[in-house]
Backbone as CSV, one residue per row, in Angstrom:
resi,resn,N_x,N_y,N_z,CA_x,CA_y,CA_z,C_x,C_y,C_z
1,MET,104.568,81.104,64.321,105.888,81.608,64.653,106.000,83.089,64.313
2,ARG,105.378,83.498,63.185,105.447,84.919,62.812,104.757,85.788,63.846
3,ALA,103.625,85.344,64.385,102.915,86.123,65.405,103.783,86.268,66.652
4,ARG,104.470,85.214,67.022,105.353,85.287,68.186,106.488,86.263,67.933
5,SER,107.079,86.265,66.729,108.158,87.200,66.395,107.665,88.630,66.475
6,ALA,106.461,88.875,65.989,105.904,90.228,66.040,105.675,90.646,67.485
7,THR,105.164,89.727,68.297,104.938,90.039,69.706,106.248,90.338,70.401
8,MET,107.268,89.526,70.155,108.576,89.745,70.770,109.162,91.078,70.316
9,ALA,109.007,91.410,69.046,109.517,92.684,68.542,108.763,93.835,69.174
10,THR,107.461,93.688,69.347,106.667,94.738,69.990,107.124,94.938,71.427
11,LEU,107.363,93.844,72.160,107.847,93.964,73.524,109.206,94.640,73.568
12,ALA,110.081,94.287,72.635,111.403,94.916,72.584,111.262,96.404,72.320
13,CYS,110.356,96.773,71.406,110.133,98.192,71.112,109.611,98.907,72.338
14,ALA,108.690,98.281,73.066,108.143,98.913,74.260,109.229,99.144,75.292
15,ALA,110.132,98.160,75.435,111.219,98.308,76.397,112.148,99.431,75.991
16,VAL,112.452,99.543,74.711,113.333,100.607,74.227,112.651,101.954,74.405
17,LEU,111.363,102.036,74.077,110.622,103.283,74.251,110.592,103.697,75.713
18,ALA,110.348,102.724,76.617,110.293,103.036,78.041,111.611,103.595,78.536
19,ALA,112.700,103.141,77.948,114.019,103.626,78.346,114.367,104.942,77.671
20,GLY,113.485,105.456,76.839,113.737,106.727,76.168,114.655,106.599,74.975
21,GLY,114.804,105.373,74.469,115.749,105.148,73.385,115.258,105.600,72.023
22,LEU,113.956,105.562,71.780,113.425,105.911,70.474,112.218,106.814,70.647
23,THR,111.887,107.537,69.614,110.691,108.369,69.675,109.516,107.661,69.034
24,ALA,109.755,106.675,68.209,108.680,105.903,67.590,109.204,104.514,67.302
25,CYS,108.308,103.548,67.320,108.726,102.179,67.064,107.500,101.386,66.656
26,ALA,107.637,100.542,65.675,106.547,99.672,65.259,107.147,98.337,64.883
27,ALA,106.395,97.300,65.062,106.897,95.966,64.745,106.021,95.337,63.686
28,ALA,106.656,94.614,62.814,105.949,93.864,61.780,106.382,92.421,61.898
29,PRO,105.567,91.498,61.434,105.980,90.094,61.491,107.313,89.900,60.780
30,ASP,108.106,89.003,61.322,109.405,88.701,60.740,109.193,87.850,59.499
31,ASN,109.493,88.435,58.350,109.315,87.675,57.115,110.638,87.111,56.609
32,GLY,111.664,87.212,57.471,112.935,86.612,57.116,113.804,87.479,56.214
33,ARG,113.437,88.721,55.936,114.278,89.563,55.099,114.559,90.881,55.801
34,THR,115.626,91.514,55.445,116.012,92.810,55.971,115.508,93.883,55.026
35,PRO,114.859,94.948,55.543,114.353,95.978,54.642,115.494,96.670,53.904
36,ALA,115.217,97.036,52.669,116.212,97.749,51.866,116.407,99.139,52.440
37,SER,117.547,99.749,52.100,117.856,101.088,52.584,116.727,102.049,52.228
38,GLY,116.237,102.780,53.227,115.182,103.758,53.005,113.791,103.169,53.052
39,GLU,113.662,101.845,53.047,112.350,101.229,53.044,111.578,101.553,54.318
40,ALA,112.267,101.537,55.491,111.603,101.844,56.747,111.134,103.290,56.747
41,ALA,111.949,104.200,56.210,111.582,105.608,56.171,110.369,105.811,55.279
42,GLN,110.295,105.076,54.149,109.168,105.218,53.252,107.883,104.717,53.893
43,SER,107.991,103.713,54.749,106.789,103.169,55.377,106.367,103.990,56.588
44,GLY,107.176,105.003,56.964,106.840,105.859,58.093,107.257,105.290,59.437
45,ARG,108.001,104.188,59.424,108.448,103.579,60.672,109.910,103.883,60.900
46,GLN,110.242,104.100,62.151,111.635,104.305,62.519,112.161,102.993,63.085
47,GLN,113.255,102.488,62.537,113.828,101.219,62.973,114.947,101.485,63.969
48,PRO,115.041,100.659,65.006,116.153,100.828,65.944,117.461,100.438,65.271
49,PRO,118.576,101.009,65.712,119.868,100.614,65.145,120.104,99.129,65.352
50,ALA,120.862,98.526,64.469,121.113,97.084,64.509,121.792,96.656,65.806
51,THR,122.563,97.553,66.421,123.288,97.181,67.626,122.506,97.476,68.896
52,ALA,121.300,98.057,68.777,120.527,98.395,69.977,119.997,97.136,70.640
53,THR,120.144,97.061,71.943,119.558,95.975,72.700,118.656,96.591,73.752
54,PRO,117.489,96.020,73.939,116.578,96.597,74.917,117.129,96.437,76.325
55,PRO,116.812,97.379,77.213,117.273,97.243,78.594,116.564,96.064,79.249
56,PRO,117.161,95.508,80.314,116.510,94.382,80.972,115.168,94.817,81.554
57,VAL,114.219,93.925,81.500,112.896,94.210,82.043,112.943,93.923,83.533
58,PRO,112.572,94.900,84.386,112.649,94.655,85.822,111.673,93.549,86.234
59,THR,112.159,92.635,87.081,111.321,91.543,87.555,110.846,91.795,88.974
60,THR,111.460,92.751,89.651,111.067,93.071,91.012,111.133,94.578,91.196
61,ARG,111.334,95.005,92.407,111.412,96.433,92.703,112.665,97.035,92.081
62,PRO,112.622,98.332,91.718,113.825,98.962,91.179,114.911,99.059,92.240
63,ARG,116.148,98.914,91.816,117.286,99.011,92.723,117.628,100.465,92.986
64,PRO,118.029,100.771,94.215,118.610,102.092,94.432,119.899,102.185,93.617
65,ALA,120.169,103.340,93.062,121.365,103.511,92.231,122.613,103.252,93.056
66,GLU,123.558,102.540,92.474,124.821,102.235,93.130,125.527,103.541,93.473
67,GLY,125.928,103.677,94.714,126.641,104.876,95.142,125.734,106.092,95.271
68,ALA,124.422,105.883,95.174,123.492,107.009,95.269,123.527,107.579,96.676
69,ASP,123.164,108.836,96.772,123.094,109.484,98.062,121.891,108.913,98.799
70,VAL,122.142,108.108,99.806,121.080,107.466,100.552,120.750,108.358,101.741
71,SER,119.469,108.654,101.921,119.058,109.501,103.030,119.496,108.879,104.347
72,PRO,120.001,109.701,105.257,120.422,109.152,106.545,119.211,108.628,107.320
73,HIS,119.424,107.580,108.061,118.366,107.004,108.882,119.021,106.368,110.099
74,PRO,118.258,106.111,111.128,118.842,105.603,112.381,119.081,104.100,112.420
75,TYR,118.916,103.404,111.299,118.963,101.948,111.328,120.264,101.343,110.792
76,VAL,121.237,102.163,110.445,122.530,101.645,109.978,123.150,100.834,111.117
77,GLY,123.746,99.703,110.773,124.413,98.882,111.776,124.086,97.412,111.599
78,MET,124.409,96.624,112.611,124.226,95.176,112.570,122.907,94.791,113.235
79,TRP,122.162,93.947,112.539,120.889,93.417,113.019,121.005,91.900,113.039
80,VAL,120.595,91.273,114.137,120.773,89.823,114.300,119.498,89.183,114.841
81,THR,119.310,87.906,114.502,118.217,87.159,115.113,118.630,86.836,116.550
82,ALA,117.667,86.486,117.398,117.956,86.221,118.815,119.000,85.125,118.984
83,ASP,118.980,84.126,118.085,119.964,83.040,118.191,121.285,83.372,117.508
84,GLY,121.359,84.522,116.854,122.595,84.940,116.186,122.865,84.229,114.874
85,HIS,121.957,83.387,114.422,122.188,82.613,113.196,122.204,83.504,111.946
86,ILE,121.303,84.478,111.897,121.274,85.394,110.749,121.728,86.757,111.223
87,ARG,122.703,87.305,110.508,123.267,88.608,110.833,123.215,89.473,109.581
88,GLN,122.610,90.643,109.719,122.432,91.514,108.560,123.006,92.888,108.877
89,GLU,124.014,93.286,108.107,124.611,94.606,108.305,124.048,95.577,107.282
90,LEU,123.476,96.675,107.767,122.996,97.758,106.908,124.062,98.836,106.926
91,THR,124.629,99.137,105.764,125.694,100.133,105.695,125.130,101.493,105.286
92,ALA,125.877,102.543,105.573,125.435,103.911,105.303,125.318,104.214,103.810
93,ASN,125.944,103.401,102.947,125.885,103.664,101.508,124.720,102.947,100.818
94,GLY,123.769,102.418,101.614,122.593,101.787,101.019,122.781,100.337,100.613
95,ARG,123.811,99.688,101.103,124.055,98.274,100.816,123.835,97.456,102.089
96,TYR,123.544,96.166,101.909,123.467,95.273,103.055,124.236,94.006,102.734
97,ASP,124.668,93.343,103.799,125.410,92.091,103.691,124.859,91.175,104.774
98,GLU,124.305,90.044,104.348,123.665,89.131,105.293,124.452,87.836,105.382
99,ALA,124.761,87.428,106.606,125.445,86.157,106.869,124.446,85.213,107.513
100,ARG,124.575,83.929,107.192,123.710,82.898,107.780,124.596,81.775,108.294
101,GLY,124.572,81.592,109.598,125.429,80.566,110.207,126.882,80.862,109.911
102,ASP,127.590,79.873,109.367,129.003,80.046,109.013,129.191,80.666,107.632
103,ARG,128.107,80.870,106.914,128.199,81.390,105.542,128.168,82.917,105.529
104,GLU,129.329,83.522,105.367,129.435,84.979,105.262,128.909,85.430,103.912
105,SER,128.342,86.613,103.849,127.818,87.201,102.605,126.893,86.234,101.861
106,ALA,126.019,85.566,102.609,125.056,84.643,101.997,124.107,85.399,101.074
107,CYS,123.851,86.650,101.392,122.963,87.481,100.581,123.443,88.921,100.680
108,THR,123.620,89.550,99.526,124.042,90.953,99.509,123.148,91.713,98.541
109,GLY,123.052,92.998,98.741,122.241,93.809,97.845,122.133,95.228,98.336
110,SER,121.104,95.908,97.858,120.881,97.296,98.243,119.561,97.399,98.988
111,TYR,119.422,98.492,99.702,118.186,98.703,100.445,117.860,100.184,100.450
112,ARG,116.604,100.463,100.781,116.141,101.843,100.900,115.206,101.900,102.105
113,VAL,115.386,102.922,102.938,114.548,103.108,104.112,113.675,104.330,103.906
114,SER,112.398,104.182,104.214,111.456,105.293,104.178,110.648,105.228,105.467
115,GLY,110.907,106.145,106.371,110.253,106.103,107.683,110.712,104.882,108.437
116,THR,109.772,103.994,108.766,110.127,102.759,109.481,110.071,101.546,108.559
117,ARG,109.946,101.781,107.271,109.857,100.688,106.289,111.185,100.560,105.546
118,ILE,111.604,99.313,105.317,112.816,99.043,104.550,112.448,98.165,103.361
119,GLU,113.005,98.495,102.205,112.827,97.672,101.006,114.201,97.223,100.542
120,TYR,114.317,95.927,100.329,115.568,95.307,99.903,115.460,94.871,98.450
121,VAL,116.575,94.922,97.732,116.707,94.257,96.440,118.075,93.587,96.457
122,ASP,118.071,92.240,96.448,119.369,91.570,96.496,120.046,91.640,95.128
123,ASP,121.291,91.233,95.078,122.075,91.375,93.847,121.587,90.495,92.705
124,THR,120.664,89.575,92.979,120.074,88.781,91.892,118.782,89.402,91.384
125,GLY,118.291,90.471,92.070,117.069,91.150,91.654,115.849,90.814,92.494
126,PHE,115.982,89.922,93.464,114.851,89.555,94.318,114.575,90.662,95.318
127,GLY,113.315,91.017,95.523,112.952,92.087,96.441,112.236,91.566,97.670
128,ALA,112.403,92.271,98.767,111.721,91.950,100.024,111.560,93.248,100.804
129,ASP,110.818,93.180,101.890,110.652,94.380,102.704,110.577,94.010,104.169
130,GLY,110.549,95.032,105.004,110.468,94.825,106.437,110.035,96.101,107.117
131,THR,109.848,96.001,108.429,109.403,97.146,109.219,110.212,97.209,110.504
132,PHE,110.655,98.421,110.832,111.389,98.657,112.069,110.424,99.088,113.166
133,ASP,110.703,98.644,114.392,110.014,99.106,115.588,111.119,99.372,116.601
134,THR,111.645,100.572,116.591,112.830,101.000,117.350,113.977,100.031,117.107
135,ASP,114.342,99.187,118.090,115.499,98.292,117.938,115.116,96.892,117.477
136,VAL,113.939,96.755,116.872,113.461,95.467,116.365,113.115,95.631,114.889
137,LEU,113.536,94.674,114.063,113.248,94.662,112.627,112.489,93.381,112.302
138,HIS,111.315,93.530,111.720,110.527,92.385,111.251,110.752,92.282,109.745
139,HIS,111.347,91.177,109.309,111.709,91.017,107.897,111.707,89.543,107.520
140,GLY,110.971,89.214,106.468,110.984,87.861,105.916,110.570,86.787,106.895
141,GLY,109.657,87.098,107.815,109.226,86.108,108.790,110.162,85.980,109.985
142,TYR,111.211,86.763,110.005,112.171,86.739,111.100,112.049,88.011,111.925
143,VAL,112.558,87.923,113.155,112.664,89.103,114.004,114.153,89.324,114.233
144,PHE,114.619,90.501,113.846,116.015,90.894,114.038,116.073,91.951,115.133
145,TYR,117.199,91.975,115.838,117.409,92.962,116.891,118.690,93.721,116.576
146,ARG,118.670,95.021,116.902,119.915,95.784,116.750,120.923,95.143,117.701
147,GLU,122.074,94.768,117.156,123.075,94.079,117.961,123.477,94.936,119.162
148,GLY,123.431,94.327,120.349,123.838,95.005,121.575,122.745,95.835,122.238
149,SER,121.591,95.990,121.590,120.509,96.793,122.174,119.877,96.055,123.353
150,ASP,119.094,96.785,124.155,118.376,96.151,125.259,117.454,95.046,124.751
151,ALA,116.770,95.300,123.636,115.869,94.294,123.059,116.641,93.032,122.691
152,HIS,117.834,93.194,122.136,118.675,92.051,121.768,119.084,91.277,123.022
153,GLN,119.542,91.986,124.046,119.975,91.330,125.283,118.822,90.565,125.936
154,ARG,117.631,91.190,126.016,116.473,90.533,126.623,116.121,89.229,125.887
155,ASN,116.138,89.278,124.553,115.758,88.100,123.780,116.828,87.018,123.811
156,ARG,118.073,87.379,123.936,119.135,86.387,124.105,118.990,85.684,125.436
157,GLU,118.674,86.462,126.485,118.515,85.878,127.830,117.306,84.936,127.862
158,ARG,116.227,85.300,127.178,115.040,84.437,127.126,115.346,83.096,126.489
159,ARG,116.263,83.081,125.526,116.601,81.845,124.811,117.407,80.895,125.696
160,HIS,118.070,81.422,126.711,118.936,80.568,127.569,118.268,80.144,128.792
């Protein structure tokens, strides 16, 4: 159990260091006692404040900052599958809102476009990507069409 506590403390220190919270950090096995005042300084270790909590560890791609200046791109608008079951709106502020069937806002999150590539991070932290080919978006095994485009009209007609 002590080895696990030391490992967990080391991971917490690494997370705090990565966030720029401390200039030095070291972990020792948890022996169940709190060091006396000045004891950490005498040992040459800097202890994090008692109220410090490490930032969350990213599990997927980093999110674009909320309200960040998103580079303009030609893909803002509504994208739909040929059957209209999945509808994904890409907004100019770097957010998306995806509806599935009758379920509005089934998935929401942020996105970033670089060239013809799009990277999504939904509000739960799950990441995905896709590729644009003019008015066609390949994403998550689906093919989306810019709503109202010639490509969309052709594929709707093929389905009927």
